[in-house]
C-alpha positions as CSV (number, residue, x, y, z in Angstrom):
1,M,-6.5,3.9,-93.5
2,T,-3.6,1.6,-92.8
3,I,-2.6,4.0,-90.1
4,L,-6.0,3.6,-88.6
5,W,-5.7,-0.2,-88.7
6,V,-2.2,0.0,-87.2
7,V,-3.6,2.2,-84.4
8,V,-6.5,-0.3,-83.8
9,V,-4.1,-3.3,-83.8
10,V,-1.7,-1.5,-81.4
11,M,-4.6,-0.6,-79.1
12,A,-5.8,-4.2,-79.2
13,V,-2.4,-5.4,-78.3
14,A,-2.2,-2.9,-75.5
15,L,-5.6,-4.0,-74.3
16,V,-4.5,-7.6,-74.4
17,A,-1.4,-6.7,-72.5
18,E,-3.5,-4.8,-69.9
19,I,-5.8,-7.8,-69.5
20,F,-2.7,-10.0,-69.0
21,A,-1.4,-7.6,-66.5
22,L,-4.7,-7.5,-64.6
23,V,-4.9,-11.3,-64.7
24,G,-1.4,-11.5,-63.3
25,L,-2.2,-8.9,-60.7
26,M,-5.3,-10.9,-59.8
27,L,-3.3,-14.1,-59.5
28,T,-0.7,-12.3,-57.4
29,A,-3.4,-10.9,-55.1
30,Q,-5.0,-14.4,-54.8
31,R,-1.6,-15.9,-54.0
32,A,-0.9,-13.2,-51.4
33,A,-4.4,-13.7,-49.9
34,R,-3.8,-17.4,-49.7
35,M,-0.4,-16.9,-48.1
36,M,-1.9,-14.4,-45.7
37,A,-4.6,-17.0,-44.7
38,E,-1.9,-19.6,-44.2
39,V,0.2,-17.3,-42.1
40,T,-2.8,-16.2,-40.1
41,A,-3.8,-19.9,-39.5
42,E,-0.2,-20.6,-38.5
43,V,-0.1,-17.7,-36.1
44,K,-3.4,-18.7,-34.6
45,E,-2.1,-22.2,-34.1
46,K,1.0,-20.9,-32.4
47,L,-0.9,-18.3,-30.3
48,Q,-3.8,-20.6,-29.4
49,P,-2.0,-22.1,-26.3
50,S,-1.1,-18.6,-25.1
51,I,-4.6,-17.4,-25.6
52,V,-6.0,-20.4,-23.7
53,A,-3.4,-19.9,-20.9
54,A,-4.3,-16.2,-20.7
55,Q,-8.0,-17.0,-20.5
56,D,-7.4,-19.6,-17.8
57,L,-5.2,-17.2,-15.9
58,K,-8.0,-14.5,-16.2
59,T,-10.6,-16.9,-14.9
60,F,-8.2,-18.0,-12.1
61,L,-7.3,-14.5,-11.0
62,K,-10.8,-13.0,-11.3
63,P,-12.0,-14.3,-7.8
64,H,-8.7,-13.2,-6.3
65,A,-8.9,-9.8,-7.8
66,E,-12.5,-9.5,-6.5
67,A,-11.3,-10.6,-3.0
68,V,-8.5,-8.1,-3.1
69,Q,-10.9,-5.4,-4.1
70,R,-13.4,-6.4,-1.4
71,D,-10.6,-6.6,1.2
72,G,-9.3,-3.2,0.1
73,K,-12.7,-1.7,0.6
74,E,-13.0,-3.3,4.1
75,I,-9.5,-2.0,5.0
76,A,-10.4,1.5,3.8
77,A,-13.5,1.4,5.9
78,M,-11.6,0.2,8.9
79,V,-8.9,2.8,8.4
80,A,-11.6,5.5,8.2
81,A,-13.3,4.2,11.3
82,R,-9.9,4.1,13.1
83,A,-9.1,7.7,12.0
84,Q,-12.4,8.9,13.3
85,S,-11.8,7.1,16.6
86,I,-8.4,8.7,16.9
87,Q,-9.8,12.0,16.1
88,A,-12.6,11.6,18.7
89,S,-9.9,10.5,21.3
90,A,-7.8,13.6,20.5
91,Q,-10.8,15.9,20.8
92,D,-11.8,14.2,24.1
93,A,-8.2,14.6,25.4
94,N,-8.2,18.3,24.4
95,R,-11.6,18.8,26.0
96,R,-10.3,17.2,29.3
97,L,-7.2,19.2,29.2
98,E,-9.2,22.4,28.8
99,R,-11.3,21.3,31.8
100,V,-8.2,20.7,33.9
101,R,-6.8,24.1,32.9
102,L,-10.1,25.7,33.9
103,R,-10.0,23.9,37.3
104,F,-6.5,25.1,37.9
105,Q,-7.5,28.7,37.2
106,T,-10.7,28.7,39.2
107,N,-9.7,26.6,42.3
108,G,-6.2,27.9,42.8
109,V,-4.7,24.4,42.7
110,Q,-1.0,24.1,43.4
111,T,1.4,23.8,40.5
112,I,3.6,20.8,40.1
113,E,6.6,22.6,41.5
114,Q,4.6,23.5,44.6
115,L,3.4,19.9,45.0
116,Q,7.0,18.6,44.6
117,S,8.3,21.1,47.2
118,G,5.5,19.9,49.6
119,R,6.6,16.4,49.0
120,R,10.2,17.3,49.8
121,V,9.0,18.7,53.2
122,I,7.1,15.5,53.9
123,E,10.1,13.4,52.8
124,E,12.4,15.4,55.0
125,S,10.1,15.1,58.0
126,V,9.2,11.4,57.7
127,V,11.9,9.7,55.7
128,G,14.9,11.4,57.3
129,P,14.2,10.1,60.9
130,V,13.5,6.6,59.5
131,L,16.9,6.6,57.7
132,T,18.6,7.9,60.8
133,M,17.0,5.1,62.9
134,G,18.2,2.5,60.3
135,R,21.8,3.8,60.7
136,V,21.5,3.7,64.5
137,I,20.3,0.1,64.4
138,R,23.1,-0.9,62.1
139,V,25.7,0.6,64.4
140,I,24.1,-1.2,67.4
141,S,24.0,-4.5,65.6
142,S,27.6,-4.1,64.6
143,A,28.6,-3.3,68.2
144,I,26.8,-6.4,69.4
145,W,28.5,-8.5,66.8
146,L,31.8,-7.1,67.8
147,L,31.1,-7.8,71.5
148,R,30.2,-11.4,70.7
149,K,33.4,-11.9,68.8
150,V,35.6,-10.4,71.5
151,A,33.8,-12.1,74.3
């Protein structure tokens, strides 16, 4: 029976040791929770100005961001309208070019080379005599000048 009492006493001592360990663990957990609360409060105090600045910046930038977004939509609409206008102009130019090609084919209009050769004939028949007349007048005026100097 003594062995039984020894076992009971040893178990009681082990139970008391476990209770002390649990109490110590609870005290350590409480101390850790208190330190964590202190650190959290400290971090909040240090971060509070940054949080306030970020919120102020957010409220300051919100109208600007909305304006940029609105302007971006307007620019996109203007670019789309301009692209449509350019496309319509290109289609119109192509249509006009096709009409001119058809006119050339049906009316037998002269080509550019033929037009230029016709201009050369006109230039030679009109401009040539005018240039010759200019040279003759210059020679005559030079002769008159020379006669005045000699006389």
